[in-house]
C-alpha positions as CSV (number, residue, x, y, z in Angstrom):
1,M,-15.6,10.7,-3.1
2,E,-16.7,8.3,0.1
3,N,-17.4,10.1,3.3
4,L,-14.8,8.7,5.7
5,A,-15.9,8.6,9.6
6,T,-14.3,10.8,12.0
7,G,-11.8,8.5,13.0
8,E,-10.8,7.4,9.5
9,L,-10.5,11.0,8.6
10,L,-8.2,11.8,11.5
11,L,-6.2,8.8,10.8
12,F,-5.7,9.7,6.9
13,V,-5.0,13.5,7.9
14,G,-2.6,12.4,10.6
15,G,-0.7,9.7,8.3
16,L,-0.5,12.7,5.6
17,L,0.8,15.2,8.2
18,L,3.3,12.5,9.4
19,L,4.7,11.7,5.8
20,V,5.1,15.6,5.0
21,T,6.7,16.4,8.3
22,L,9.2,13.3,7.8
23,G,9.7,14.5,4.2
24,V,10.7,18.0,5.2
25,Q,13.0,17.1,8.1
26,F,14.7,14.5,5.9
27,M,15.5,17.0,3.3
28,R,16.8,19.3,5.9
29,E,19.1,16.6,7.4
30,K,17.7,17.0,10.6
31,W,16.1,13.3,11.4
32,L,18.4,11.2,9.3
33,V,19.2,8.9,12.6
34,L,15.5,7.5,11.8
35,I,17.1,5.8,8.8
36,A,18.1,2.4,9.4
37,G,21.8,2.0,9.2
38,Y,22.7,5.7,9.3
39,D,25.2,6.3,11.8
40,G,26.3,9.9,10.7
41,G,29.8,8.4,9.5
42,Q,31.9,9.4,6.4
43,R,30.4,6.3,4.5
44,V,27.0,8.0,3.4
45,N,26.6,11.3,1.8
46,S,24.0,12.5,4.2
47,K,22.6,15.3,1.6
48,K,21.9,12.9,-0.8
49,L,20.5,10.4,1.6
50,G,18.2,13.1,3.3
51,S,16.9,14.4,-0.4
52,A,16.2,11.1,-1.7
53,I,14.1,9.9,1.2
54,G,12.5,13.2,1.9
55,Q,11.3,13.3,-1.7
56,S,10.1,9.9,-1.4
57,C,8.0,10.5,1.7
58,L,6.7,13.8,0.0
59,F,5.9,11.7,-3.3
60,V,4.0,9.0,-1.5
61,A,2.0,11.6,0.7
62,L,0.9,13.5,-2.8
63,L,0.2,10.0,-4.3
64,I,-2.1,9.1,-1.3
65,L,-3.8,12.5,-1.5
66,L,-4.5,12.3,-4.9
67,T,-5.8,8.5,-5.0
68,Y,-8.1,9.9,-2.4
69,L,-9.2,13.1,-3.8
70,L,-9.5,12.1,-7.6
71,E,-10.7,8.6,-6.7
72,F,-8.1,6.8,-8.2
73,P,-8.4,2.9,-8.3
74,T,-5.9,1.2,-5.8
75,W,-3.6,0.0,-8.5
76,V,-2.8,3.5,-9.2
77,L,-1.4,3.7,-5.9
78,L,0.4,0.5,-6.1
79,V,2.1,1.3,-9.4
80,G,3.0,4.5,-8.1
81,T,4.9,2.9,-5.0
82,V,6.5,0.3,-7.3
83,L,8.1,3.0,-9.5
84,L,9.1,4.8,-6.3
85,V,10.9,1.9,-5.4
86,F,12.7,1.3,-8.7
87,V,13.7,5.0,-9.0
88,G,15.1,4.9,-5.3
89,I,17.2,2.0,-6.5
90,F,18.4,3.5,-9.7
91,R,19.2,6.7,-7.6
92,G,20.9,4.9,-4.7
93,N,23.2,3.2,-7.0
94,Q,24.5,6.3,-8.7
95,D,27.6,7.9,-7.5
């Protein structure tokens, strides 16, 4: 594991905390107004939207943490992100 400089470590931990906080708040349906196109109208199922976006944020945070801790190569992070996009598209198209 590489030794990160203090600034890099703070940025890394801050980014992870931000993703986890966003994920939890989206799943609680508290910060959905941060999602582009969401206006609180009846067109969108807010519970499903919050759950999908929140789980995605938590998954990306976990993937970044595992990539750092287990020293996975960068392509693992890229493949995981691409899979996340495809799963999001699939889940978004279901009723």
